[in-house]
C-alpha positions in Angstrom: 171.0 65.7 95.6 167.6 65.0 96.9 164.6 67.2 97.0 162.4 68.1 99.7 159.8 66.2 100.4 156.3 66.9 99.6 153.6 68.2 101.6 154.1 69.8 105.1 157.0 71.6 105.9 158.3 72.5 109.5 158.5 76.1 109.5 159.7 78.7 111.9 157.4 79.5 114.6 157.8 83.4 113.7 156.4 82.8 110.8 153.3 80.8 112.0 153.0 82.5 115.5 154.2 85.9 115.0 154.8 89.0 117.7 151.6 90.7 116.2 149.3 91.3 113.0 148.7 94.9 112.0 145.1 95.1 110.9 144.3 97.5 108.2 140.6 98.6 107.5 139.3 98.1 104.0 135.9 99.9 103.3 133.1 98.3 103.7 131.8 95.5 101.1 128.5 96.2 99.0 127.8 92.9 99.4 127.6 91.4 102.7 126.3 88.6 104.7 123.6 88.5 107.4 126.0 91.9 109.0 129.2 90.7 108.2 131.7 92.1 105.7 134.9 91.5 104.5 136.5 94.7 105.3 140.1 94.3 107.3 143.1 92.7 106.3 146.0 91.0 108.7 149.8 91.8 107.9 152.9 90.3 110.0 154.7 93.6 110.0 158.1 90.7 111.2 157.7 88.8 107.8 157.6 92.0 105.2 161.2 92.7 104.0 162.0 96.0 104.7 163.1 96.3 101.4 160.5 95.7 99.6 158.6 99.0 100.6 158.9 103.0 101.3 161.0 103.9 103.6 157.2 105.8 105.0 155.5 102.0 105.4 158.8 101.0 107.2 157.9 103.6 109.9 153.9 102.0 109.9 155.1 98.8 110.0 158.0 99.3 112.9 155.5 101.3 115.0 152.7 99.1 114.8 155.2 96.3 116.1 156.2 98.3 119.1 153.0 98.4 120.4 152.1 95.2 119.8 155.5 94.1 121.7 154.5 97.1 124.7 152.0 95.3 126.8 151.6 99.1 128.7 151.0 101.2 125.5 150.3 98.7 123.1 146.8 97.3 122.2 148.0 93.7 122.4 149.0 91.7 119.3 146.4 92.8 116.7 146.8 96.7 116.3 145.2 98.7 113.9 145.9 101.1 112.2 144.0 103.5 113.9 145.8 102.7 117.2 149.3 103.7 115.8 147.1 106.7 114.4 145.9 107.0 118.2 149.2 107.1 119.5 151.1 109.1 117.4 148.0 111.6 118.9 149.4 111.0 122.3 152.5 112.0 121.6 151.6 115.1 120.0 152.1 114.0 116.4 150.2 112.9 113.3 151.2 111.2 110.3 151.6 114.2 108.6 154.6 115.6 111.3 156.4 112.6 110.0 156.0 113.0 106.6 154.0 110.0 105.7 150.3 110.2 103.7 149.0 107.3 105.4 146.1 106.6 103.0 148.9 106.1 100.5 150.6 103.7 103.2 147.6 101.7 103.4 147.3 101.2 99.7 150.4 100.4 99.1 150.8 98.0 102.5 147.8 96.3 100.8 149.1 95.8 97.5 152.1 94.4 98.7 153.5 91.1 97.7 153.6 89.5 101.6 150.6 87.3 102.8 148.0 89.0 103.7 145.0 87.3 106.0 141.5 88.8 105.3 139.2 89.0 107.6 135.5 88.9 107.6 133.7 91.4 110.5 130.3 92.8 111.5 129.8 96.7 110.8 130.3 97.6 114.0 133.9 96.2 114.8 134.7 97.5 111.6 133.5 100.7 112.5 135.5 100.5 115.8 138.3 99.0 113.9 139.2 102.1 112.2 138.4 105.0 114.2 141.0 106.9 115.5 138.9 109.6 116.9 139.9 111.1 120.6 136.9 111.3 122.6 135.9 107.9 120.8 133.1 106.9 118.1 129.4 107.7 118.5 127.2 105.1 116.2 124.0 106.5 115.5 120.9 104.0 114.9 117.9 104.2 112.7 115.6 104.3 115.7 117.3 107.5 117.1 119.7 105.8 119.6 123.2 106.7 120.1 126.0 104.5 121.1 129.5 105.8 122.3 131.4 102.9 121.9 133.7 102.4 125.1 137.3 101.3 125.6 136.2 97.9 126.3 134.1 97.7 123.5 137.2 98.4 121.4 139.2 95.8 124.2 136.6 93.5 123.0 137.0 93.8 119.6 141.0 93.7 119.9 140.5 90.6 121.8 138.4 88.7 119.3 140.6 90.1 116.1 143.7 88.6 117.9 141.7 85.1 118.7 141.0 85.1 115.2 144.0 85.6 114.0 145.6 83.0 116.7 143.9 80.5 114.9 143.5 81.2 111.9 147.2 82.7 110.7 148.5 79.2 111.7 146.8 77.2 108.9 147.1 79.9 106.3 150.7 80.2 106.2 151.0 76.6 106.5 148.9 76.5 102.7 151.1 79.2 101.6 154.6 77.6 102.9 152.9 74.0 101.0 151.6 75.2 98.3 155.2 76.6 97.5 153.6 80.4 97.5 156.1 81.7 100.4 159.6 80.5 100.5 161.0 80.0 104.5 164.7 80.4 103.4 
């Protein structure tokens, strides 16, 4: 019996190009560079074995995948955790109605042994990523200006994060596979 060749392996397209990602906002870091900070991480819900996470995390992952696959209701392929929260609100529900401590789910997913791509964002994009307010985010600047973040600005952040993930996810996953850190069988 021969062992597989070393180097690049041909991988299922769904690993390299998943149907969508769940993007989790992390605390804004103390150290930033030119207004940018590593403050988010993306996971591909379809890649996560449901047996390794709680039923509450499974619900969050399934809701995110549903939104990613629904062009009418969803924000596109990059679904923010706050998007799921806002969708629940439109249904007249919240995480508590589902018996879910959303902070515990976020912490569980951040700590899960699954591929996670950390992302560096500007502080404004991070604030938009984390915002689940009904009326939309208001940003207050030191000079006294107040900016009400529009739906278009939120859509722009979604588009930018999606573009980044579509560019960065495939080589990240391929690198994990090439190092033997991710099994494809």
